[in-house]
C-alpha positions in Angstrom: -3.3 -2.6 7.3 -6.8 -3.6 5.9 -5.4 -6.7 4.3 -4.0 -7.8 7.6 -7.3 -7.2 9.4 -9.1 -9.2 6.6 -6.5 -12.1 7.1 -7.2 -12.2 10.8 -11.0 -12.1 10.2 -10.7 -14.8 7.5 -8.4 -17.1 9.5 -11.2 -19.3 10.9 -12.6 -19.7 7.3 -9.5 -20.1 5.2 -6.3 -20.1 7.2 -4.6 -17.5 5.0 -0.9 -17.0 5.9 0.5 -18.0 9.3 -2.2 -17.4 11.9 -0.1 -15.8 14.7 2.0 -13.8 12.3 -1.2 -12.2 10.9 -2.2 -11.1 14.4 1.3 -9.7 15.0 1.1 -8.0 11.6 -2.1 -6.2 12.6 -0.4 -5.0 15.8 2.7 -3.9 13.8 0.5 -2.0 11.3 -1.2 -0.1 14.2 2.2 0.8 15.7 3.6 1.9 12.3 0.5 4.1 11.7 0.6 5.6 15.2 4.4 6.1 15.6 5.7 6.3 12.0 2.9 8.1 10.3 1.6 9.9 13.5 -1.9 8.8 12.5 -4.7 10.2 14.7 -7.6 7.9 15.2 -10.3 10.4 14.4 -12.9 10.6 11.7 -11.2 13.8 10.3 -8.0 11.8 9.8 -9.8 9.1 7.9 -11.5 11.7 5.7 -8.2 13.3 5.1 -7.0 10.0 3.6 -10.0 9.3 1.5 -7.7 8.3 -1.4 -6.6 5.2 0.6 -10.3 4.4 1.5 -11.0 4.6 -2.3 -8.2 2.2 -3.0 -9.6 -0.2 -0.5 -13.1 0.1 -2.0 -11.7 -0.4 -5.5 -9.8 -3.5 -4.4 -12.9 -4.9 -2.6 -15.2 -4.1 -5.6 -12.7 -5.8 -7.9 -12.6 -8.8 -5.6 -16.4 -9.1 -5.6 -16.6 -8.9 -9.4 -13.8 -11.4 -9.8 -15.2 -13.9 -7.5 -18.8 -13.6 -8.8 -17.6 -14.2 -12.3 -15.3 -17.1 -11.3 -17.4 -18.6 -8.5 -17.3 -22.3 -7.8 -20.4 -23.5 -5.9 -18.4 -26.1 -3.9 -16.9 -23.3 -1.6 -18.2 -20.2 0.1 -18.4 -17.1 -2.0 -17.7 -15.0 1.1 -14.4 -16.9 1.8 -13.2 -16.2 -1.8 -14.2 -12.6 -1.7 -12.3 -12.0 1.6 -9.2 -13.8 0.3 -9.2 -12.0 -3.0 -9.9 -8.6 -1.5 -7.1 -9.2 1.0 -4.7 -10.0 -1.9 -5.9 -7.0 -4.0 -5.5 -4.6 -1.0 -2.1 -6.0 -0.3 -1.0 -5.2 -3.9 -2.6 -1.8 -3.8 -0.8 -1.1 -0.5 2.3 -0.1 -2.6 0.5 2.7 -4.3 0.7 5.2 -1.4 4.4 4.3 -1.0 5.2 5.0 -4.6 3.1 8.2 -4.3 5.3 9.3 -1.4 8.4 9.0 -3.5 6.6 10.8 -6.4 5.6 13.7 -4.0 9.1 14.0 -2.5 11.5 16.5 -3.9 14.3 15.3 -6.1 17.7 15.2 -4.4 18.8 18.4 -6.2 15.6 20.4 -5.8 15.5 23.2 -3.3 11.8 23.1 -2.7 10.0 20.3 -1.0 6.2 20.1 -1.4 5.3 17.6 1.3 3.0 19.7 3.5 5.2 19.4 6.5 5.1 15.6 6.4 8.3 13.7 7.2 8.3 11.4 4.2 11.6 9.8 5.1 10.3 8.7 8.5 7.1 7.4 7.0 9.0 5.5 4.3 11.4 3.9 6.8 8.5 2.8 9.0 6.5 1.5 6.0 9.4 -0.5 4.6 10.6 -1.9 7.9 7.1 -3.2 8.4 6.9 -4.5 4.9 10.2 -6.3 4.9 9.4 -7.8 8.4 6.0 -9.0 7.2 7.5 -10.6 4.1 10.1 -12.4 6.1 7.3 -14.4 7.4 5.1 -14.3 4.3 7.9 -15.3 1.9 10.9 -16.7 3.7 9.1 -18.8 6.3 6.5 -20.0 3.7 9.4 -20.8 1.3 11.1 -22.9 4.0 7.8 -24.7 5.0 6.9 -25.7 1.4 10.4 -26.4 0.0 9.8 -30.2 -0.1 6.3 -30.1 -1.3 6.5 -27.4 -4.0 10.1 -26.5 -4.9 9.2 -24.0 -7.6 6.7 -22.2 -5.4 9.3 -22.0 -2.7 11.8 -20.5 -5.1 9.1 -18.1 -6.2 8.5 -16.9 -2.6 12.3 -16.4 -2.2 12.6 -14.5 -5.4 9.6 -12.3 -4.4 11.3 -11.5 -1.2 14.5 -10.5 -3.0 12.6 -8.3 -5.4 10.7 -6.7 -2.5 13.9 -5.9 -0.6 15.4 -4.4 -3.7 12.3 -2.3 -4.3 12.3 -1.2 -0.6 16.0 -0.2 -0.8 15.4 1.7 -4.1 12.5 3.6 -2.7 14.3 4.5 0.5 17.4 5.7 -1.4 15.2 7.9 -3.6 13.1 9.4 -0.9 16.0 10.6 1.3 
């Protein structure tokens, strides 16, 4: 969700992604957190998920270091840090999903150590959002750039295929 908020914040500076889809993405993230994950919007809940906060801080720190080392004076450092942080956070967004599968019991185990959390529901909400987001991010972008950059368009399409394969693999292994 943080990478979507950064995209919305960076839109006036960099036009990252498709503007209206970024805003719809933020709304979708809030719905997924509230309905799918039953996230409570209190300080205690944020502190309970300090591991995610640490991932965000790690990605942002990495973005700052990357951009300071590779800074070109012709453009704004802030713009580059926001864009890079958004990309790093987007990539690290998969870590909690993989962790959910790791925590879930194997199909033949009798004991589940999830602390009462419905991992299947969370995974379904997460991956429905993810695939929906990447329909715009990859498929629409691929269609828009197909005449300008054919290889890049193919890359977006292949990324979407790999993502849907990953999502189906994760959903099959968590249930």
